[in-house]
N, C-alpha and C positions, 0 to 999 in steps of 0.2 A: 274224673272227667277233665279233659283239657280243652278249653275253648280257644278260638283264635284271638289274637291280640286285639284289645279294645273292642270287645263284643259290641256289635252295632245293634240298632233297634230291630233289625230283621230277626235277631236271635230271640226276640221277645214274641214268640208265637208264630213266626213266619220262617219259611225255608231260607237258608242263606243263599245268596246269589240270585234270588228271584228277580225277574226283570219287570214284571207287571206292577203297576201302582197298587198300593194297598191302603187300607184304612184300619186303624186299630185303636182301642180304648183300654187304658189300664188304670188301676188305682193302686198306689203304693203307700203303705202306712209307715210312719216313722215315729218312734217313741224315743224320747231323750230324758235321761235321768239327771238329777242334780243340776237342773238348769233354771237359772233365774232370768230376769228381764234382759240382762246383757248377753245372754247365751242363745238368742233366738236364731242366730245363723247356723246352729247345729241342724236345725230343720230347714231354715230358709235356703241354705246352700243346696239342699236336695231339690227344692222347688226351682231354684235357678238352673240346676243341671237338667231338670225335666223340661224347662222352657227351651233350653239350648237344643236338646234332642228333638223337640217339636219343630224348631226352626230348621234343623238339619234335614228332617224328614220332608218338610215343605219344599225345600230347595230340590230334593230328589223327585218331587212330584207326588209324594205320599202324604197321607193324613194320619198323624199320630197325636193322640190326646192322652196325656198322663196327668191324673189327678193325685196330688200329694195330700195326704191326711196326716197332719202332725199332732203330736200330743206331748207337750213338755211336762215333766214332773219336777217340782221344786226339790223334793226330798228323794231319798234313795230307797227306803224300806218299801214304800207303796209302789214305787216303780218296779223294783225287782220282783215283788210279789205279783204285780200285774203281768209282767212278762212271763213269769213261770206259769201262772194260772191260765193265761191265754194260750200258751204253748200246749198245755195239757188238754185244752178244749179244742185245739186245732184252729185257733183264731189269732195266732201270734202276729205281731206287726212284721212287715217285710224287713225293716231295718231298725236296729236299736243302737242308740248311742250310750255307751256305758263304760265303766271302769275296765281296764285291761285285766284286773284280777277276776273278772267274771268269765274270761275265756276258758280257763281250765275246767271248771265245773260244768259250764254250759256245753263245751265241746264234748266232754265225756258223756254228758246226758243226751247228746244228739240234738240239742236245741238249735245249734248254729252249724252252718256249713263252712268249709275252708275257703277263705277269700282267694287263696292262690289258685284255686280251681277255676275261677271266673275272671281273673284279671291278669294282666301281663306286668309283673313287677319289674321287668327289665326295660320297659318302655315308659316314656314320659306320659303323665307326670309322676308316676309312682316310683320310677327309678331315681327321682330327685329327693325322695323322702330320706330323712336321717336314718342311717343304718341301725342305730341303737333303738329307735322307735319301732322299726320292723322287728327287731329281736323281741321287744316287749310285746309285740302283737302276735307272738308265736307260742305254740304249745306242742311239746314233743316233736320239734323240728318242722312243724307245719304252720304256715302263716294263716291265721284265722281272721284277723282284723286288719283294718286300715286306719291308721291314726287320724283322729279328728282334731285333736289339739295336743299341745304339750304345755307343761308348766313346771315350775320348780318351787321349792319351799325354803325361802331365805330366812336369815336372822336380821332383825331390824333394831336400829338404835335411834332414839330421839336426840337429835344433834344438840339442841340447847342444853339438855341435861348432861350430855357428855362435856360440853364446854363448862358447865357449872361445877364439874369435879376436876377441872384442870386440863382437859384435852384442848389442844389448839385446833384450828381448822385443818392444818396440815396433818395433825395426828388422826383426825376423823377421816380425812381422805385416804390415809394410809391403812385404815382398818381392814378393808377387803384383802389387801395383800398380806397383812400380818395374820389374818385368820387363815388364809390359804396356806401360808407357810408354817402354820402351827405355832406361831409366836403369840397369838392371842387365843386363849383356851376357855373352856367352860368354867374353869376356876376364876379366870378374870371376869367372866360374866357375873358370878356371884359377888365378887369383890366390888365391881363397879355398881352393881344394883344396890348394894348396901351403902356405898358412898352417896349415891343419888338420893336415897331415902334419908340418910343422916344429914344431908345438906338441905333437907326440907323441900326438895324439888317435886317429889311425889309422896303420896300417902304410904303408910306401912302396908306391905303386901303387894305393892305395885312396882317394885323395882324391877322384877323379872315377871312378866305377865304371859304365861304360856297359853297355848290352845286350850279351850275349855271342855273338849270332849275327845273321845278316842279318834284316832285317825292316823294315816300314814306318816305324819310328821314325827310321831314319837319314835319310829324306827330309826330316824336319823341320829338320835341320841345314843341308841344302841350301837350304831355304826361309829359314832364319835369315840366310843371307848373300845374300838377294835372288834366289835361283834361281826359275825357272819350270819346271814339269814338262810341262805341255801348253798349247798355245795354238792356237785355231782348228782343233781336231781333230788337230793334229800334236804329237808329242813334241818337247821342247826340251832341248838340252844347252847350258847356259850355262857356258862354260869358266871364266869368272872366279869365279862362285859355287861351282862344283864344286871348283875349285882351293882356294878359301878353306875350304870344308867339309873337304876332305881335310887341309889344312894344320892345321886346328884339332885334329884327332885326332893328327897327327904332333907338334904342339906339346905336347899332353897327355902323350904318351910321353916326349918330350925333357925335359919339366919333371919327369918322374918321378911324376906324379900318376895315370897310367894305365899298366898293364903292357903291354909290347910283345907278350907272349903271352896277353893277356887274352881275345882271341877264342877260343872253344872251351871256356871255363870251364864246368863242368857247371851246368845251371840250378838244380838243388837247392842246390848250394853258393852260387850267386849270391843266391838268395832268402834263404837263411839269413844271409848276410853283410849285405845291405842292411837286413834287418828287425831286426837286432840292434845296429846302430850301428858295425859294423866298416868301413863305408864312409861317406864324408862327404857327397858329392853324387852323384846318379845320375838316370837317366831310366827310365821304364817305362810301364805301362798302368794305367788306372783300375781294371781288374779285379784288379790286384795287391793291392788293399786286402783282398780276401777271403783271399788267401794270407797276407799279413802278419799279419792279426788272427786267422786261423784256425790253419792248420798250423804257422806260424812262432811263434805264441804272443805276438805283440806286443799287450800289454794296452791300451796307451793310444796309439793312432795319433796323435791330434791333439795330444797332449802331447809327442810325440817327433818328429813329422815335419811340415814345411811343404811345400806343393806349389804350383807355378806353371805358367804356360805355358813352353815351351822359349824361353830368352832369345834375343834378336836377336844376330846376329853383329857388328853395328856399324851405322854410319850407313845403309848401303845395304840392310840387312835388316829383319826384323820378328820380334817375338815371335809364336809360332804353336803350333799343335798339329794333329796329324792324327787324324782318326777313321777307323776301319776297320770299319764295321758289317758284321755277317753278315746274310745275306738268306735268306728262304724263296724257293726257286726251284722251279717246277713243270716236271717233265720231259715231253718229248713222248712220250706213250704210244700215239699213233695212235688214241686213244679220247677224244673230247671230253667224254663223260659223266664219265669218271674224272678228267680234268683239271679239270672244273667242280667236282666234289666236293672234290678236293684244294684248289682255290682257296677254296672256302667254309670249309674247315677252317682254312686260313691266315688268312682274314679274321677268324674268331672268335678265333683264337689271338692276334690283334693287338689285342684289346680291352684297355683300360688296366689293369684289375685283373689280368688274366691275365698280360700282359707284365711287370707290376710284380713278380710273383713271381720271374721270371727275373732282372730287373734287380737286385733286392735280394739274392737268394740268391747271385748270381755277381758282385756288385759292378760290374755294367755300368750303363749309363745308359739312360734311357727312350727310346722311339721316338715318343711322342706328347705334345703340349702338356698335355693334361689329366692326365697322370700326376703332375704336380706337385700335383694336388689329391687324389690317392689317398693316404689316411692312411699306408699302409705306406711309400710313397715320400717323402711330404712330411716324415714324422717321422724319416727316415734322414738323418743329418747328412752323411755322405759323398756320397750320391746328390744331395742338394740343393746342397751347395757345389760339387761337381765339375761339375754341370750348369751352374750359374750362372757359374762361373769359367772353364770351358774351352770348352764347346760353342759359344758365340757366335763363337769365333775358329777353329773347326775347319774344315780343308779335308780333302780326301781324295785318294788316288791316283786317276789317271784310269782309266776303263773303256775301255782301248785295247788292241786285239789284239796290239800290238807291245810293250806295256809290260813283259811278262815278260822279254823279251830285254834291254831297257834296264836292268832291275833287276839282272840277272846281271852285266852289264858294269860298272855303277856299283859294285857290291859288290866285284868282282874288283880294280878300281882302288883302292878304299878300303883293302882288306885288304893289297894290295901296298905302298901308301904307309905304312900303319900299322905293318906289321911290318918296314919298312926294306928290302924287296926292290927297291923302286923309289923314285926321288925323286918328289915330287908332280908336277913338270913332266913326267916320263916317264910317270907313271901317267895323267895327263890326256891326253897325246899318244897313248898307246896306246889309251885308251878312245875317243878321237875317231876313230882309224883303224878300230877295230872297229865302232863305231856306223855310220860311213859305209859300211863293207862289208856290214854286216848289215841295216841299216834303210834305207839310201839316202835316197830322197825322203820317207820317212815320219818323218824327224826333222829338226828345224831346229837347226843348230849355229851358235852365235854367241859 
């Protein structure tokens, strides 16, 4: 189905072009996954859009009442289970805010409808969205989602610790460029982490302090060593790159700069330690800025922390970062009028000033080019610098229905090698065996 540009409220249950005044009441439910206190605009933006539509209707002499029922989930497992179960029972929320990696399985299952059938991607504000985000919102050449936010996953350095091992302020300021050029690599990370510990600036095992659980971040290190995740629609397992990726974390443990039992460290502990200088080098997300400068009480982020792309692993790799944008997805309600109204609300919520409220409040990055001209965004140093330094180099995990299985196998292998349960060679061999058995022709192994 192709609807007219910027579907108006009349599409929600009324004939297009009707001249008589009308009155209508609608309830739209919005569920948002992985959303903490700083992420409330994921739902509030839809409420703002609903209020705007109500004002537009009033000016036309109509009465439109839209009730927004929002439900934020702090975690992901409960959220995804809730969405799936509600869809099976015919009570799915109208709009879900979720990872782009849910697009492939949910589209294939018929849980969501194609956004491109209900919105005009060639008209403002959607024609202002970053093209790579629209690509990430697509599956099999069809745009299913509308980006709700963008983010990136940088590498961080505690500046005083770098000074403590001989780096000048000029050296520290030059780090982003050196990382981008491949002149500062993951080998340098291990060397500097060891120097920081040897200088007594942090405790043993805190020189390099990685993420404490599975997540998209770890695919960056696979890319750092020249790995490819997907090619021509098929997943790729590059044994050499994956082996180098695993070996890097094994080397970090053997060098004593990362703890063997680091995985599973409580997140609250981790945040407190990296934001207070108890760790030397680490990696995380752009949204961590809000946590560091808020709850953790870091008063001077830029005076204390440098950030860069994830360094390359060596000559065969490249500096990189992964973006993992969340998406507004519209569920299949079996009612095109409700789906059209949901799409119109998402379109309005995507306007630059509204989305900027979420970006700055939650320390995410913008979804549209013109947000750099919105004063709230342009005047925010973190948003501006992170956008310029990271987003041009960002890639994303693939929207592939088999990727979830690949993620689990990759992580099991890494964890086994990291904790010493298996050698790297054995972990790679076992991963290959499991991938062949599980995914068959859906993955290329080389």
